[in-house]
N, C-alpha and C positions, 0 to 999 in steps of 0.2 A: 648637237642635233644631227649634223651631217654624219657623226659617228654612228648614230642609230640607223640611219638610212643605208650607209655603206655596209655596216654589219649585217643588216637585213638582206641586202643584195648578195653579199658574199656567202652568207649562210643558207640562203634559200635553196640552193642546189642539194644541200645535205640534210634538210629537215627530215626527209623520208628515206634518204640513201646515206645513212649515217656512217661516219668514218672515225677512226681513232688515231689520226696522224695530223701533224701540222703541215705536212707536205702535200699541198693541193693547189689547183689553179685558183688564184684569188678571184679574178673576174672571169667567170666561166661564161661561155656562150649560152648556157642554160639558166644563168642567173636572172633574177627579176626582182622588182620591189614587190612587197606583199603588204598585208594588213599592218605590220609594224611601222612601215613608212607612212602609210595613209593616216594612221591614227596619230603618229608623231606630228605630222603637218597640221592635222586638225586641232590638236592641243595647242600648238603654237598660234594658230589662228584665233582660238578661243581666248588665249591669254593676251595676245597683242591687242585685240579689239574689245575685250571684255564682253564676249558674246555668250549667249546661254549655252552651257556646256553640253547638255544632252542633245538638244536640237541640232547644234552645230556638228557634233560628232556623227550623229545620224546622217546629216546632209552630206558630209564628206564621204562616209562609207557607202552610202547609196550611189554616189557619183562614181565610185570605184568598186563595182561588184566583182565577185569571183576572186577575191584576194586572200583566200584561205582563212577567213574569219572563223573563230571558234563557234561551236554549235549554239551555246546560250547567247553569245554576243550577236550572232547572225539573226536570231529571233528578236533580240532587243532592238537592233538597228532598224527594224521594220515596224516596230510597235508604235501605235498612235499615241499612247501615253506611257512612255518608257519609265520603268522603275528599276532601281538597283536590284541585283539578284544574288547578293550575298556570296560573290565569287572571290576566291583567293587565287585565281589563275594569274599566270605571269604576264597576261595582257595589261595588268595594272602597272607593271614596271617598264615595259618596252616602249610605251608611248609618252612617258612623263618627263623626259629630259628637258623640254622647253621651260618647265617650272624653275629649273636651276639656271639655265642660260639667260632667261629674261629677268631674273632677280639675283644676279650674281653679287650684288652688294648687300643683300638682306636675306639672311638665312630664314628667319621666321616667315617672311613673305614667300620664299621658295617652298617651304613646307606647307604653308596655307594653300598655295596654288596647287601643290601636289594633291592635297586633300580634296580640293574643289573639283578637279577633273577626274579623280579616282572614284569618289563616292557615288557618282552617277551610275556606276556599274559594279565595281569591285569593292563593295562596302563591308565585306568580311574583315575582321581585324588583321588577318594575315595579308589580305590584299592591300589594305591601307598601309600597313607596315612595309611591305615590299616596295611600294611606290616611294614612300618616304625615305627609306634607306638608300634607294637608288639616287634620288634627288640630293640627299645629304652628301653622298659620296662624290657626286659630280660637283656640288657646290664647294666642298672642301678642296677638291683638285683645282677648280677655277681660282681659288683664293690661295694657291701656293702651298698647300699642305702636301707633304711627301707621302708615298704609299704606306710607310710604317705608321704614320700618324693617322691616316685615313682608316687603315685597318683597325687600329686601336679604338678609334671613336665609334666606328660602325659596330664593331663587336660588342662594345659596352652599351651603346644606346639601343641596339636592336636585338641583342642576345643571339646574334648569328655566329656560327662557328666558322671563323676565317683562318683557322690554324693549319689547314691542309694546303699543300702545294697543288698546282695543276697536275703534275705527274702522279700525285697521290690520289687525286680525285678521279682521273681518267679511267683507270682499269675497271672500276666497279660502277661507273656512272651510266645511267640509262635514261631513255626519253622520259621527260617529266614536264608537265605544264603548270605546276604550282609555283607560287612565289617562294614557298619554303624550300623547295629543292632546285631552284634556278637562280634566285637573286644572290645568295651567298657565293655560289659557284661563279656567276658572272662577274661579281665584284672581284673575286680572286683572280680571274683571268685578266682583268684590267690592271690590278695592282701588281701583278707579277710580270707585267710586260716590259719589254725593252723599247717598244715603239707602238704606234697605233696599229700597224699591220700585225705585229706580233700578238697584240691583245685579241684581235679578231681570229687569228690562227689558233690561239689558245682556246677560244670559245668554241669554234667549230670542231676542234680536235677532241672535245669531250664526248662527242657522239650522242648528244641529247637533242633538245629542241633547238637546232642549230641557229636558225635565223633569229629567234627571239633571244637566246643567250648572247649572241653576237650583238643584237640591237640594244641589249642592256649594258654589256661590257663596253660597247663602242663609244658612247658619250663620256664615260668615265675616262677611257683612254684618250679620247680627243682632248679633254680638259688637262690631262697629264702631259701629253706629248705633242698635241696638234695633229693635223692631217696634211700630208703632202698635197700641194696644189694640183699636181697631175692626177692624183687619185680622185679628188673631187671632180675634176674635169671628165674623167672616164665615167664616173657615176652619172653625171649630168647628161653627157652626150650619148652614151651607149644604152642607158637604162631608163632615163627619165625624159627622153625627148617628147613623149606623148603625154606627159604629166605636168602641163604648164602651171596648174594650180599649186602643186607641191613646190615647184621651182620658185614660183612667185613669193610664197610665204617664207621659204628658206632665204631667199635673197633679202627680203625685208628684215628678217631677224639679223642676218650677218652684216648687212649694210648699216643697221642701227648700232 
């Protein structure tokens, strides 16, 4: 979960100013948390306390306006009677990491939690699939599976092409907000990484929807490698000082 938030912060600078290199300032002065972090915290809150998913996600996002929400989602979050809108956008996958972290001993429960918090908006089969694949990859990493085993399972279960390397993806990759064109690439960025930071650099270097690709890759890499304590401290103190609600729910998850 911290992996999603740190990936969001590091990638936020390059969402519209895209780059094709791993050589960049990781924690930029221009960095900030965006909708990826807000929605991740909201999902954690929903699952920790068994709260109504749609109303709780709306409440969190209304409390944090102007966070680069997608157009359809921005309408949904203010609707009095919110209904799913058949989306297959990558917002399904960027927020769903708590489903794995809070159910690390139970894969069916992880996937059921993924479905519960995804279907309220991204109920298209590809949206549901992208969220499930992300949760499944995180869960496998949390339970000690190595990258090769994770790659084989996700490719088989979700029919994603995970055969290309980051270097093979990067030259022709372009901005894309669908699960189909971001989840496999994000998983590859994590599975090919030598460290948590390396995974985030892989994700940003693709030159796509950088904050979201990094927010999807980040929790997988966190489960594989862990996150340095000092990196979490920078994220807390420099970027989340005014977001006590996000910090509170994160602390509750990690202390538990």
